[in-house]
N, C-alpha and C positions, 0 to 999 in steps of 0.2 A: 299647462302642465305637461304636454309633448314636449314644447320645445325645451322647458326645462329640463326633462328628461334629456334630450339631444344634448345638451349644453353638458351637462353632467357626464356623460358618456364620454363626450368628444374630450373634456377636459382628464379623463379618466386615462383616457387611451394617450394623450400628451405626458402624463405623469409616468406612464409606464414606459412610452418610449424613449423618454428623458431619462430615465432609469437604469435602461439597458446600454443607452449612449453614456451617462456616467459610468457605467460597469466594464463597460469596452475600454475607455480610455485607463482606467485602473488596475485592469488584468496585466499580466506581464507581457511585455512585446516577445518572449522566447523562455523558455525552462529547460532545464535538466537533471536527469540523474545520474549519478557521478559515484561510482568505486572508483576505490583510490589503494593501491599499494605502494607504500613508501619503499626504496631501496634502503637497504641495510647502512649504508652509510650516509644517507642524506639527512641533513638537519630538518625538522618540520613542525608546526604549531598545530592545535586542534583545530577543524573545520572553522568552528564559532570566532577564533581568532587568526587565522591562516588569512595573509595577503592573495592567497589565489581567488579568492571569491571576493573581493574587496569592492567589485563593480558590480555585484549583484546580490541578493536579500536573501538569506539562505531559511528557507521553511522547514527543513527536518536534517538533523545530522546525526549521526551516531557512530560509534565504534566498535571494534571487535566482531565485525559479524561472523555470524558461523553457519555454514551451509547446512540445510536439512531436507533437502527434495531437489529432484529436476538433475541436469547432468552438471555435472563437476563444472565449476568455473573458476576455481582456483581458488586463494587466500588472499583476504584483503584487509586494511588496516579501518577504512572509515567508508560511510555510504551517505551521502549530500544530495537534499534537493535544493536548487538555487535558482531563484528567477531573475530575470533579468528586463529592466524598463525599456531598455533601447535594443533594437536587434545588433547594430556594431557591438556594443558592451558584449552578446553573447559571442559573436564570430570571432571577438578578440579573448575571450577564455578560450574556446575550441582550439584557436591557434596556439595558444601558450600550453596548454597540457599536451597538443602534439609537438610541440617542438620540447616539452621537457621531461622527454621518456627517460633521460639522466636521472632524474630524482625519481618518479614514481612511474606505478603503471597503473593506465586508467582504462574504467569502462564507461563510455557517457553515453547516455541514452536521452533524446529530444524528447520531450515529453510535451504533453497537454494536462493542465492540473483541472481538476472539479472545481465550476465557480464556489467561492467565498460561502456564498450564500447556501449553495446545496450543501455542503460539508457541512455548515452548522446547523442545518436543517437535519443532516445527520445526527449529527453528536444530541441535538437536542431528543431526536426519537429515541436515540440508544437510552437517555437518561429517565427517559418515559418509563421504561423496561424494569429499573432499579426496583419498585415498593411493588410491582406486579406478582402476587403471590400465585398466580395460575402458568408462571415457568418453569419448569421441574427439568434439572439436566438429566434427571431419570436414571443415576446413580454412576458410578465410576468404573471403566472396562481398564483390565492389564495396559499399561502402554504396547508392547507385542500387538494387542487388536487394534491398534487408532494408529499404527505410523504403516503407510504404506508402502514406503521405501525402504526394505530392510537394510541398504547397504548404509543407510544415517542412523540407524539404530543405537548406534553408541553414543552420538551426536545430542539426541533426544535425551538419554540416560544421562549424559554429561550436564545436559543442560535441567534437568528436573532433580539429579540428586548434587549438582553442585552447588560450590560457594556461594555464588552472586544469589542474592534472594530480592534485588527491589524490579523496579519497573523495565518493560522490555519492550520493543516495537518488533513486531514479526513483518518481516516484508515478505510480499506475495507479489510476483511476476508470472500472471496468467498469460496463456495463450490458449484458446477457444476450438474445441473438435470442429473438423469442416464439414465429417460426416458423422453426426453422433446418434448414437444409439440409447432410445429410451428402455431405460430399465422396467418402469412400470406400466408404460403404453404399448411394447409390441414391437415387432417390425412393422405393422403399420402406421404408429405414432409418426405425428409430423412436426415434433417439438424440437425446436432450436438449441443450440447449446445456450443461448443467454435464458431461456427460459427453466434448461434443466439446471442451470447454476442458480436459480433462483428460486427454485426447490427448495435448495439446501440454504441460502442467505436466509429465508423465511425463518429457519430453524437457529442458524449461526447468528442471524443479528438479535433476535430475541434474547438468547444466552449471553451474547457479548454484551450487550444493556445491562442485562441483570447482575453481573459480576463488575461491572465498574468500567468497561473496555472504553476506548474511543477511537473514532477514525484521526490518524495522525495528517495523512497525506492519502488522495487518490486520484486518478485521469486515465487518461488514454496515453500508451506509446503511440511516438510516430515513428521512429526509427533508431538504429545505432549508428551513431557517428563514430566515434571511437571506440576500438575494444579487441581483446584479443580472441575472442569468438561473437560470430554475427546471431545475436537470437532476435526473433519477430517477435516479440511478445505483441501484447493485445492491450491489456489494460495493468494497473500496478495499484495496489492498495496496501497501506502500512498502518498498524493495529496495533494502539497503545494497548497495555496492561498491566495495571499498580502494580503487580508484584509477580513471580514467577510460579507463586502457588496459585494464584488465580488465573492464568495461563495454562496449567495442568488442571486446573479445573475444569476449563473451558476443553481443552483438547483430548482429554478422558470421558468427557461427558457421553455418556449412551446415547441420547438424542440427537448430538454433532456427528457421534461415528455412525449412526443408522441413517442418518442421514445425508452422509459423504457419499454414496452411491451414485446421490443423480450430480453432485459437484464434478465426479469423476468421469461421467458420461458425456458432463457438459466442457469436460478440460482436453487441450491434447499434454498429458503430463509429462512427456517427456521433454517439450518444447518449453514445460513452466519450471520455474524456480521459486524455493523458498528460501527465508533466511532469519534468525532472530539477532538483533543489535540491542546493545545498550544505548541510549539514547543521551545525547550531554545535556547537560541541566538546563541548557538555556531555550531548548526546544521540548523539555517534558512538560506535558501538561497537567497544569494543577488541578487539584482535589475540588469537586464540583458535586 
C-alpha cells in the first residue's frame, strides 16, 4: 500500500511539473502595454486591424481613453496589450514604434501578464458572487464624495452623464507606497502596502462580482521602454464593467468608498494613474 501511495505521489508530481513546463512554453516571450496617439495627418487603422501589431497577439485593445486620476500624461487614441511569442518580434516592434514618431506618439511599458489560469480563477470567483445575497453596496454616495482627485471631477461627471452607456474598461496603473501608514492600526502597525490594498480589494472584489464585472488583464509592470514620461508603476489591472451604469453603482457604493481609505494608504497616488476606455468589440468579454 505504501509503495502504491509513493508511486501515486510521484506520478502527480510529474504531472504538475509537466503542466508547468507546458505553461512556460505557452506564456508569451514578451508583452507590452502601449498607449498610442496618432498624428492629425496620419492614416491609421484600429488596433485589431493594424499591421503595427501583426507579429503579436492582442490581448486587449480599447479606444478614446480618458484619464481620471494621477499626473496628467496627455491625450491618447488607443491602449493596447500585445503579447509576442518571440523576443525578436518584441524587439522589432519596439524598434518600429521608436522609428515612427512621425506617425504617432507612443508610451510603451514592458509588462508581465498574470498567468492565464490565475486570471480565469479570478473571474470564476467573481462570477460566484453574482447570486450572493449577503453582498450589499450600502447605498450610493454623491459623486463628489467618491472622487479623490478633484481636478478630474469634470471627467468623472462627463463619464456618468455622457451619451456613451455601453461596456467600459477601467485602466489602473498602480504604484505601491514605500512607507505606508495604516489608517486603522496606528503608528505601531507594520502592515505592508500589499496588506492595506488587500483590505480594500476584499470589499471591492465582492462588489465587482456582484455587479457582473470581470478582470480583462492584470499583471506587473517591468519598466517604461518608450514614452513621454517615465512612470515606475508596479502593477496594472484592467477591469471590465458591462455598462456605465454598473460602474457608477460600483464607484459610488458606500461600502467601496468607505474601504478606499485602506487602498489610499497602500498606494502612492501621485505616481499611479487611472483611465476609462471603450473596448473594441473583438476584446469585449461575452456575457456569462
